C-alpha positions as CSV (number, residue, x, y, z in Angstrom):
1,M,18.1,202.1,172.3
2,A,20.1,204.4,170.0
3,G,20.2,205.7,166.4
4,N,17.0,205.6,164.5
5,E,15.8,202.7,166.6
6,V,13.8,205.1,168.7
7,T,12.1,206.6,165.6
8,V,11.3,203.2,164.2
9,V,9.8,201.8,167.4
10,E,7.8,204.9,168.1
11,Y,6.4,204.8,164.6
12,L,5.5,201.1,164.9
13,F,3.7,201.7,168.2
14,N,1.6,204.5,166.5
15,R,0.8,202.0,163.7
16,L,0.1,199.0,165.9
17,N,-2.7,196.8,164.5
18,Q,-2.5,198.8,161.2
19,I,0.8,198.3,159.5
20,D,1.5,195.2,157.5
21,L,5.2,194.2,157.4
22,K,6.8,191.8,155.0
23,H,7.6,188.4,156.6
24,I,5.9,189.5,159.8
25,G,2.4,190.3,158.8
26,K,0.0,192.7,160.4
27,L,1.8,194.0,163.5
28,N,-0.2,193.4,166.7
29,K,2.6,192.8,169.3
30,I,5.7,194.7,170.1
31,G,8.0,193.3,172.8
32,N,11.4,193.3,174.4
33,P,13.2,190.9,176.7
34,S,12.7,191.6,180.4
35,K,15.6,191.2,182.9
36,S,14.4,187.6,183.5
37,G,14.9,186.9,179.8
38,K,11.3,186.4,178.9
39,I,9.8,188.5,176.1
40,K,7.4,191.1,177.5
41,N,4.8,192.5,175.1
42,L,4.4,196.3,175.5
43,N,1.8,198.9,174.9
44,S,3.9,202.1,174.3
45,Y,7.4,203.3,173.7
46,K,7.4,204.8,177.2
47,E,6.8,201.3,178.6
48,L,9.6,199.9,176.4
49,K,12.1,202.4,178.0
50,S,11.3,201.0,181.5
51,V,12.2,197.4,180.6
52,K,15.6,196.5,181.9
53,T,17.6,194.2,179.6
54,E,21.2,193.2,178.6
55,A,21.1,195.5,175.6
56,S,24.7,194.9,174.6
57,L,24.1,191.2,174.3
58,K,21.1,191.4,172.0
59,K,21.1,190.7,168.3
60,A,17.3,191.5,168.2
61,D,16.7,195.1,169.0
62,I,12.9,194.5,169.3
63,Y,10.4,191.7,169.0
64,L,7.6,192.2,166.5
65,N,4.8,189.6,166.7
66,E,7.2,187.7,169.0
67,V,9.9,187.5,166.3
68,G,13.4,189.0,166.9
69,V,14.2,191.9,164.6
70,S,17.5,193.9,164.2
71,I,16.9,197.5,163.3
72,K,19.3,199.4,161.0
73,Q,19.1,202.9,159.5
74,E,18.7,203.1,155.8
75,G,21.8,204.1,153.9
76,G,25.2,203.8,155.6
77,N,25.3,201.8,158.8
78,F,27.4,199.2,160.7
79,P,26.2,195.6,160.5
80,Y,28.8,194.8,163.1
81,N,30.9,197.1,165.4
82,R,34.4,196.8,166.7
83,L,35.7,193.4,165.5
84,Q,39.0,192.7,167.3
85,R,41.7,190.5,165.8
86,E,41.4,188.2,168.7
87,G,37.8,187.6,167.9
88,I,38.3,186.5,164.3
89,N,39.8,183.0,165.0
90,P,37.0,181.9,167.3
91,I,34.4,182.9,164.5
92,L,36.4,181.0,161.8
93,E,36.6,177.9,164.1
94,K,32.9,178.1,165.1
95,L,31.8,178.2,161.5
96,N,34.3,175.6,160.3
97,I,36.0,178.0,157.9
98,N,39.3,176.7,156.4
99,N,42.5,178.7,155.7
100,K,42.3,180.5,159.1
101,D,46.0,181.5,159.0
102,K,45.8,182.7,155.4
103,I,42.8,184.9,156.3
104,L,44.5,186.4,159.3
105,N,47.7,187.0,157.4
106,K,45.8,188.9,154.7
107,L,44.2,191.1,157.3
108,D,47.4,191.6,159.2
109,K,49.1,192.8,155.9
110,E,46.3,195.3,155.2
111,V,46.3,196.7,158.7
112,L,50.1,197.1,158.6
113,K,50.0,198.8,155.2
114,Y,47.4,201.2,156.6
115,H,49.4,201.9,159.7
116,Q,52.5,202.5,157.5
117,R,50.5,204.8,155.2
118,E,51.1,202.4,152.3
119,R,47.3,202.3,151.7
120,E,45.2,205.4,151.9
121,D,41.8,203.7,151.8
122,R,40.7,202.3,155.2
123,N,38.0,200.2,153.6
124,I,39.0,196.6,152.5
125,K,36.8,194.7,150.1
126,W,35.6,191.6,151.9
127,S,36.1,189.7,148.7
128,D,39.9,190.4,148.9
129,I,40.0,188.4,152.2
130,F,37.1,185.9,152.2
131,E,35.4,183.5,149.9
132,L,31.8,184.5,149.3
133,K,30.2,181.6,151.2
134,D,32.5,182.2,154.1
135,F,31.8,185.9,154.4
136,Y,28.1,185.2,154.1
137,N,28.2,182.8,157.0
138,I,30.4,185.2,159.1
139,L,28.1,188.2,158.5
140,E,25.0,186.1,159.1
141,Y,26.4,184.9,162.4
142,L,27.5,188.3,163.6
143,M,24.3,190.1,162.6
144,M,21.7,187.5,163.6
145,T,23.2,185.0,166.0
146,G,26.0,186.1,168.3
147,Y,29.5,187.4,169.0
148,P,33.0,186.0,168.4
149,K,33.0,183.9,171.6
150,K,29.4,183.4,172.5
151,E,25.9,183.2,171.0
152,S,23.2,185.8,172.0
153,K,20.1,184.7,174.0
154,Y,18.2,187.2,171.8
155,K,18.8,186.2,168.2
156,A,17.4,188.1,165.2
157,E,15.3,186.4,162.5
158,F,14.9,189.5,160.3
159,I,16.6,192.9,159.6
160,L,14.4,196.0,159.4
161,E,15.7,199.1,157.6
162,A,14.1,202.5,157.8
163,P,15.2,206.1,157.0
164,K,15.9,208.6,159.8
165,K,12.6,210.2,159.1
166,I,9.7,207.8,158.3
167,K,7.0,209.3,156.1
168,D,4.8,206.3,155.6
169,D,4.7,202.5,156.0
170,K,6.5,202.0,152.6
171,N,9.7,203.5,154.1
172,I,10.0,200.4,156.4
173,K,11.6,197.4,154.7
174,V,12.1,193.9,156.3
175,Y,14.6,191.5,155.0
176,T,15.7,187.9,155.7
177,F,19.5,187.8,156.0
178,N,19.7,186.2,152.6
179,E,17.7,189.0,151.0
180,Y,19.8,191.6,152.9
181,F,23.1,190.1,151.8
182,N,22.0,189.8,148.1
183,E,20.8,193.4,148.1
184,F,23.8,195.0,149.8
185,K,26.8,192.7,149.6
186,D,28.5,195.0,147.1
187,K,28.2,197.9,149.6
188,I,29.7,196.1,152.6
189,V,33.3,196.6,153.5
190,L,35.8,195.8,156.3
191,S,36.7,199.3,157.6
192,I,40.0,199.6,159.4
193,R,39.6,201.9,162.5
194,R,42.2,203.2,165.0
195,Q,42.3,204.5,168.5
196,W,45.1,205.2,170.9
197,V,46.3,204.1,174.2
198,G,46.8,207.4,176.1
199,Q,44.3,209.5,174.2
200,K,42.3,212.1,176.2
201,S,38.9,210.4,175.8
202,N,38.6,208.2,178.9
203,S,36.3,205.7,177.2
204,E,38.4,205.4,174.1
205,H,41.7,205.1,176.1
206,K,40.2,202.3,178.2
207,R,39.0,200.5,175.1
208,A,42.4,200.8,173.4
209,L,44.2,199.7,176.6
210,G,42.0,196.7,176.8
211,L,42.6,195.7,173.2
212,S,46.3,196.2,173.5
213,K,46.6,193.8,176.4
214,K,45.2,190.8,174.5
215,K,47.9,188.6,173.0
216,D,46.0,187.8,169.8
217,N,45.6,191.5,169.1
218,E,49.3,192.2,169.1
219,P,49.8,192.3,165.3
220,W,47.3,195.2,165.3
221,V,49.0,197.1,168.1
222,F,51.9,199.5,167.4
223,K,54.2,201.6,169.5
224,S,54.5,204.2,166.7
225,I,51.8,206.8,166.7
226,V,49.9,207.3,163.4
227,G,47.1,209.9,163.3
228,Q,46.1,212.1,166.2
229,P,43.3,211.9,168.7
230,S,41.5,215.1,169.9
231,G,44.1,215.2,172.7
232,W,46.4,213.2,174.9
233,R,46.1,212.4,178.6
234,D,48.3,214.3,181.0
235,D,48.3,211.4,183.5
236,F,49.6,208.8,181.1
237,P,53.3,208.3,180.2
238,E,54.1,209.5,176.7
239,D,56.4,206.6,176.0
240,E,53.5,204.1,176.6
241,R,51.2,205.6,174.0
242,K,50.2,203.1,171.3
243,T,48.1,203.0,168.1
244,V,45.5,200.2,168.2
245,Y,43.4,198.9,165.3
246,F,40.1,197.0,165.0
247,L,37.6,196.5,162.2
248,M,34.1,197.8,161.6
249,I,31.9,195.9,159.2
250,E,30.4,198.8,157.4
251,K,27.6,199.2,154.8
252,L,28.3,202.2,152.7
253,A,25.6,204.6,151.8
């Protein structure tokens, strides 16, 4: 559990049987999936930390009154991380969105322009790429239901936002996806991010290498180096370095 999720959950445990949350009601149960997949109700944050689960495959960070809830920090955050090009087509097909080639071509052009320094702003307006109803469906799926190639076992029904420091119950807001989208759609962007094959960070190098090997990612993989990582690996050939791109769906502060 990362970010302000720890703060939120600890606060909720301290306010158990006292706090009343929109859409959820008076909070009397806090739970999390156990390794078996069943939701286990817990009595403390300490107990929550001991529960083993497939955290990376969850859309719901926590279960409140046995309802899955995604926790986000108030202000700037990421509704969805690391969207690869190869994941876009499966989402469009899953959601029966038309003009798949047109959408990918638009994104390819923007990524290429960013790589060639023809655009300075890494943030793309989603409305420049998608129709409103299509982006609504894409974001709802990615935030609440699943991933490009599979659905999560642990779906979210609501989104909870809270500041980094919670002063009182009023700081915690719970949204349906429709409420969240209507409230924040003008602050959400598609943010172009880069990393490098051959960069010093082992985890980032491995991620970039993995992305670069997938055929459908090829239009976002370049042999020319743009930008600079914190350092380069000594054990990797210089002529095999690459710049690799992906998207973050970002809610601006």
